[in-house]
N, C-alpha and C positions, 0 to 999 in steps of 0.2 A: 681482433682489437677491442670491441664491445665489451669483450668480457675483461680485457685487462682495465680498462676505465671505470668497470665494474668495482675490480677489486682493488684501483689506486683509493676510491671514492669511500668504500667500505674500510679500507685500512687507517686512512687521514679521519674517519666519524669516530671509528672505535680503538683507536692507536690507546695505548694507555689502559685497558679493561681491568677496572679494579678486582683483586683477588680475593679482598679479607673488607670490603665495605661494612659500616656499622647498617641493621637492615632496621632498624627501629628510629632513622634519626627526624627529627621534627623540621617539617616542612615550615619553609619562611612564609609567614601570612603579609604576603603582600599587596596593595591595592597595584593593579593596572590604570594609570595612568595614560591620559589620551595621547600624550606627546613625549618624547624626550625631557627628562627633566636636567636641569642647571647644577653642579655641585661647586662647591668654592674651592678655592687652589685647597688648602687645607686637607678639606676632602679628596679631593684628586690625587694629593698623594698618596694619602692613605690608600686611597684606592689602586692606585699604581705599585704600592708595594705589595697588597695583599693578591693584586693578582700576578704579577710576575713571580711572587713567591709559591703561589698557586701551580704556576705551570712547570718551574721549577721541581715541586716535590711530587707533581704528576710524573715529569720524566724520571724520579728518582724512584717511582716504584710506591710512593707513600700518599696513596690514594684517598684515606681516613683526613688526613693532614690538608690535601688541596681540595678535598671537598669541604673544608670547614672555612679553608682561605678565599673561596672562590663565594662563599657564601657571606662572609664577611664584607667581599665587595657588590654585593648583591643588596645588602643593609645599606649601602654607603650611596648605591647609583641603581635603581630597581629597573633600569631603562636599558643598561648596561647589553648591548646585544654578542657579543665576546662571549660577557661570563654566563650570559643565558644559553648560548650553545655549548659552551664546554662543559654546563650543566646540565645538559641535555642526554649528552654522552654517560653521563655517570647514573641517571635514569634508567638510561637504555638499560644498562650493564646491571643493574638492581630489579631489571624487569617491571619496573614501571612504566610502559611504554605510554600511556594515557600523560600522565605527568611530564615525557621525554618530548611528547608531542604540542604540551601545550608551551615549554621552554621553545623550543624553534619558534611554535607562531608570535611569541612576544619579540624572539630576537629578528623574525622578518619583519616583523611590524615596525621595530625602530631601525631596522635596517635595508629598508626593501631595495636598495642597490646590488645588496651583497650576495652574489651568486651562489657561493658555496652554503651561504644559509637555506637559500631558497632551494638549492636541490637536495638539502636534507630532508627539506619541509616536507618536499614530495614524494622522498623515498620513503618515509618513516611513514608517511598519510597509506603509501601504496603496501605496504609489508602490514598494516594495518588493515588491511583490507577497503580501505576507504578509498576508492578505485575513481570516484566522481571526483571527489576534490584532490586527488592526486593529478588527474588529468587536466584539470582546471590551472593545478601550477604550472604543471611541464608544459601544457597551451604557452601560459605567460613566458614561459622561459623560453621556447623555440622562436617566439616573435622578436624577445630581447636580445638574444644568441643566436645568430643565425649561423655565426661561424661554430658554434658546436653540432653537428649532424647527430651526433649520437643520442641527441635529448629527444629526436622523434622516434628512437628507437623504446626510450620507456617511456612516450608518449604512447606509442604502439601496445605497447603490453597494458599499459593503465586502461587504455581504450576498450582493446579485446577484452580485460577482465571484467570492464562496465557493460559491457554487451553492446557497446557501439561498433559493431564490425566494420562497416562501411569508412567509418571515421578513422579507425586503426589502419586499413588498407591506403588512407590517403598518407597517413604518416610515414607508414614504408614506401611511400611513391615517394614522397621529399624527401625520405634517409639514402633511396637508391639513386635520386638524382645528384646527391651530392657524393655519394660515396661509389658509383657505379654499380653494377648488375652482379649479384655474385647467389650462389646457390643459396645459401639459407634464408636471403631473402624472399628468393623467388618462391621457396618450399613451405616458406610463413605465408604469402600471400595466397598460395596455392590452397593450403588449407582454409583461408579467411573465406575465399571467393566459395569455396564447398559448402563452409558454414552457411554460406546464402543460396545455398542451392543453385551459384553461375556456375554449374560446370565448365559451360564454353568457356568463361574468362578465365578457370583456373586452370585449364589444360594450357590456354593460353601463356600464361605465364610461364611453363615448365618451357614450351615450344618456343620461346623468345630466349631464352636460355641457350638453348642448343642450337638454335640460329646462329647465337652471337659466338657460339665456339663449336663450330661444327665438326672439329676434328676431336670432340671429344667424344672418348665412343658413351661416357658414364651418365651422361645427359639422355643418351638414345634407350640407356637401358633405364634409364628414370623412368621415361614416356611408356616404354611399352611393361614396366610394372604396374604402372599407373591404371593404363588400360585394363591391363588383367586383375587388381582391384577390382574393376567395375565388369568383367566378365565378357571382356569384349576382347576375345583371343586372337581374332581376327589382326587387329591395329597392335596389338600387343607381338604378336610374331615379326609385321612388318617394323616393327622399331628395335626391336633383339635382330634381325636380319641386317639394318643400317647398322646397328654398333658392332655387328662380329664382321662386315665389312671393311669398318673404320679399324678395329683391334683386334685381331682374331684368336690373339692370345690373351683377350682379358678373362680373370677367373671368374669376373662377376657376372657375364655374359653365361656362363655354365651354370649357375647358380638362378638366373632367371630361366634358364631353358628348362631346368628343372621342375621349376614351378609351372613352365608352361604344361610341360605334358602332364605332370602332375593334374593342371586343371584341364584337358582336353582325356582325360582318361587312358593317357598312355603309359601304363604302369613300368614298364619293362625299360622304357627309352628313359624315364624319369630317374628309374635305379641308377641306369648306366650316369646319367651326367651328375647325380652325388655323389658318384664313387671317382668320377673324373674331378669332381670339387673337390672332394676329401683328399684326392693324391698330390693335387695342385700347390707346388712349390709359392708360387703367387700370393694366392689366396690368404688373409690374415687368419691366425690363429682363434680368435675369439669367433668369426664368420662360421669356420671349421667347425667350432664346436657345438654353435648352434644348428649347423645343419646336421652333425652327428646323432644332435639330440631327436630332431626331428625324424630322420632316418630308421632310430630304434625304436620311435614310438611308432610308425607305420609297420615295422615289422611285427612289434606285439599286436597291431590292432588287427593286422591281417593273419595272426595266430602263425606266424613263419620264425622259426625258431632264432633269435640272435646271434648265435655264431656267428654268423656270417660276419657281424659287425667287427669282430675281434683283429682279425688281419687289417682292417682299416684302424682300430685303436692301435696298433702295436705301428702302421706305418705312421701316425700321426706323429705318434711320442719319438721315433727317433727322428723326425722333423724336429719338434717341438720339446727335447728333452727336458727344459726346465720349468714348462707348464705346471703347475701342480692342478688345476680345474681341471685339465685332462685326464691326468692318473685319477684324480677322485671319481671322474663318470665310468673311466675303464673298471676302477676296483668296485664299485657298487654294481656294475654290470657283470661282473665276474662272481659276486656274490649272488646276488639275481640267478645266475647258473651252476648255483652251488659248488662252484671251484673257489672253495675258501682259503686254498693256499695260494691259489695264484693271487687272491685279492687283498692278501695280506702280505704279500709282498710288495704290492702296490702301496698299500698304506703304509709300510715301513718307510718306502722312498720317500712320500711327502715328509713324514715324522722326521727325517733324518735333512731333509731340504728345509 
């Protein structure tokens, strides 16, 4: 949901990105008045004409002319927020973010109740690395628009970048209260608690997730993986066993157990688990490619022959005949083994695909 909201905002803000704007236009030299000015009826008619003409020209892709029309508007009324907002997008596309930011600040100053302008200002500030200012804007938006919980996500991100980890966790908590518990939020809070060296709170976040979804083996595996990262193999095995009891056919259990056996020094058991994972049809190909890469590296480090991986490659290619990365890896391995004709065949397949 959050990604789609971000995409929609960026589309609205950047729609009509100019492809051939003049790079050397003169900025309108205007002083910023303390409050919005009033224009005469005649000037208002001129303003309306140029503004709607600018919108039409922008829609038609005539960005130079649209830019000129909006500047005509600004010459009539330098406090027109709608014009300032439109011009900010032009300056953003001209790679002049400071000028774009100035326009947005003025737009917000004259229309402080406009959600779109305020969100654009906060986002532009964040994109420019002005995380403190961005956080202040997002905090105001969160307060003024409690019905938009996604604002807490933006706020948490800005606070994290600013180094305000505790406040970022509070923002994620507020978001979780609105949309419910989910894996992405829990893992984000886990990382932030670890950044604060609050390991107990970090694990509690994931444990709450596992408690809420007790029949989801993936969360038990995640807990096992996290303990394994901390070199606590005893607790890691406990969670892996829980995951296996919930779903004995989970392919990710196999992967985690391979990591576990490597951690405890049981190389033969680890290799068996790796082979089981690679031939498991339920495991996605990207995960298999990662496992296979690590397996080959291990063979090279132990100075074993890499030919034992060839049969695994052939099995995977039969399972995933359209995967180019897999053929690329196999071809490279064959070259390293001196099997140039077989490697050439794999690369030829890639070229044809």
